[in-house]
N, C-alpha and C positions, 0 to 999 in steps of 0.2 A: 354263331358260335358252337363246336364240334360238343354235338351229345354220349355222352360215352353209355357205350352197345352192348349188354351181355347177354350170352344162352344160358338161359336157367332149366334144369332138369322138372320143372315139373309142368302141368298145364299150365295156360294167367285167359285169365278171361282181365274184362273191366273190375275195377273195384281195388281195396285193398288186400294185398299177401305182404305173408313171410316171407324170405330166401332160405333157400339154406343154411347149414351155419359152413362152411365154403367158400359159401362166395360172401357172406355177410362178411367173413374176418378176409378176405379179396377189399369188399367194396370198402371197409374200416377202415385195414388197418394198416394195407396196401395205398391203396388212394388218396386215402384219407378224406374221400367223401365224406360230404356232409346234411344236417335235415333239408330238405331243402332245396337239394341240386337236380337238376332234373333228371332225365338217365330213359335209355329206352331196353327192353327184351322182347326176347323172341324167344319160345320153346319147339321148335324144327317142325310147327306143323300148318309155315306158312305166311301168317300172322305178323306183324310186330307193333307190341303195346310203349308208345308214348306217358310218360308218366314223373313224380318225385321222390325222394325222398322224406318218410314222414317221419322216421327212428331208426338212429345212428350206433347203436351198442355196439360190445365189443363178442357177441357169441351170435346178435339178434338185432337183423336188418328188416324194417318195413316199408313195401312199397305202399304208395295211391298209385293205381293205373287207373286216366282216364280217357284214352284217343287210340282206338286202334287202326293203328291202317294196314295195305295193303303190304305184302311182303315185293321183297326184289323175284322178276319171275326165276321158273328154273327154263335151261338151256331145251330146251327140245330134243337135243340129241342125247338121249341115254346114253351112255358111258359107265361100261363095269370093265375095272382097269384090277388083271393080274400082274401081280406088281412082286418081280423075285426080291428075295427075304435078303436085305442087306442089313448090316451092322447101322446099331445106333442113330448116328446123327442125316445121313444119309437115307435112313427109314425115315426118316421124321420130315428134313425135306422134301423128298417123291409124294409125303401126305400131304403135308400142308401146302404144295404146289396145286397139285390136283386140286386139292376143292378148290384153291381160287379161279380156276379151272374151269368146271363149271360138273368134273366128274359125279357121277352117279351114287357107284358102290366100289370099296376099292375090300380084291382082297391080296392077304401075301401069300405069297409063293413059292413051299418049298423043295429044292428043285436039287439035279445033282452038283454046282457047280455052289451052291448055299454056302456063308462062311460061319450063319448064322443058325444054333439049334434050340428050339423051344419048348418046355415041356411043363403040365402041369400049371403050379403057378407062379412063376416066370413069363408062359404064354401071356394065361390073365393081369396079371405086372403090364404088360406091352400091349397089352390091347384096348387097358381101362388108356396109356397113355397115349397111347394113337388117336384111340375114340378124342381127346383131348389133346391133340395137337391138330386135328382136324375143325373142333370146336372153337377154335382159336383163331382158327383161319378163317373159319367163319365170322366169327364178328369181325373183325379182321377187312374180310371184305366186301363184310356186306347180304352173305349167302342167309335167305331165311329159311331153308332147308337143307339142315344133316345129309352129309353122306353117311352110308352104311358100310360101319367098317369091319368089317365078317373074322372070324377068326383063321391064322395060319395053314394052311392046305396043300396037303399033295399036288402037283401038277396037271398029274394025271388023272385025279376025282373032278379040278376044278372043272380040264377042258370036258372029261366027260358031261358035267354038269349044267356048265355055262350055256345060256342062251339068248341069242342075239341074231338081225338080221344078217350084218354085216360081223363079220371077226377077221381080228388080223393078228401077227408073230412078226416082229421084227427078225429080218432076213436080207441077203445082199441080195437073190434076188424074187427080182417084186414087179409086182403087178402098178400100172400108172393109179395112184392116190382116185382121180376120180373120173377111171374107168370104173368104179363099183357104182351101182346105183345107189341115190339118195336111200341112207337106212335112221331109223329110228331107233333104234337100237343098237350098241354097235361094244363090243367088246377087242380090248387089247391087252396085249400078253408080249408083258415085255423081263428080261431078266434078270438075277443078283449080277457082284461084281463080276462073277467069268464069265457072264455070259448062261446063252443058254448050247445043251451040247445039240451035236447034229440029232443025232436020236431025236433028241426032247421037239427040236422041231420038225421033226417028222411024223409024229407024234402029235404033234396037236395039229400041223396039215391034212392029217388023217381026217380027223379033226373039223375039216373043214373052213379052217383057218388062213388065211392068206396072206402072202409074203407081204411086208412094209418097211418098206425103206426111208430112213430119215437123212438122206444124200451122203458125200460120199468119207465124212467125218465116223471115228468110232465117239460115240457116246457114251459119257458115267450112265454107269442105270438112274443118277438122281435126276439126271437131266433131261433123259430121255422120256418120260415121261408130259416133260412139260412141254420139250417140244412136239412128240405126238398130240398130245391133247389139243395143246394150238393148233395145230394141221385140220384137223378132225373138225374141231370147234371154228375154222376159219372157211371150211367146205361143208357142211352138215348145222353147222348149231349155231349158235347170237352173234357168233366177232364178227 
């Protein structure tokens, strides 16, 4: 029988715990789970806990965690994805699938052709939303460690601050992927809906980003990270 699995943003250990109110509402009112039902919790630290529901109320849910398990191992390849900021569901899709494919960190990048502008309170709300997208993806795919979702950043700032053994940017003129030595840390830059400008690609190359090509067809901004991360995991990760 499949055991329901949830992330909780509080440190876990064996014994009894009270879950946060929002999660209590979801378990009790949305899923309609009941006392005695089994569940599995993880807190992002790498471990998993099996247990059961002790109490299910409108705003209060208590659990008993009886067994600690080793979490799913992370890929040996650490990947930082710089994803051009795009609208609504496209950005959600990119974050969701990148999480499922084992990305370590994601930074939304503001570029010349971005159609989205986020400031202050709206940016904070989007960041919280993206983090929840990543949490839901981890719950579904079995990851025990959450990817880090950084606040949106200007392209120039991200390029200068990003450190990796290998840095790649989508570009029609590219070296064969397998020609690069196996990296432990990879950074990958993908543009927004309108793509990166020639000047931005040159800017990335000045920061030691190598061109990477994903076949002869033009991919959507939300499709490109799926393909890029799958290829990287196949060559250097855990696929």
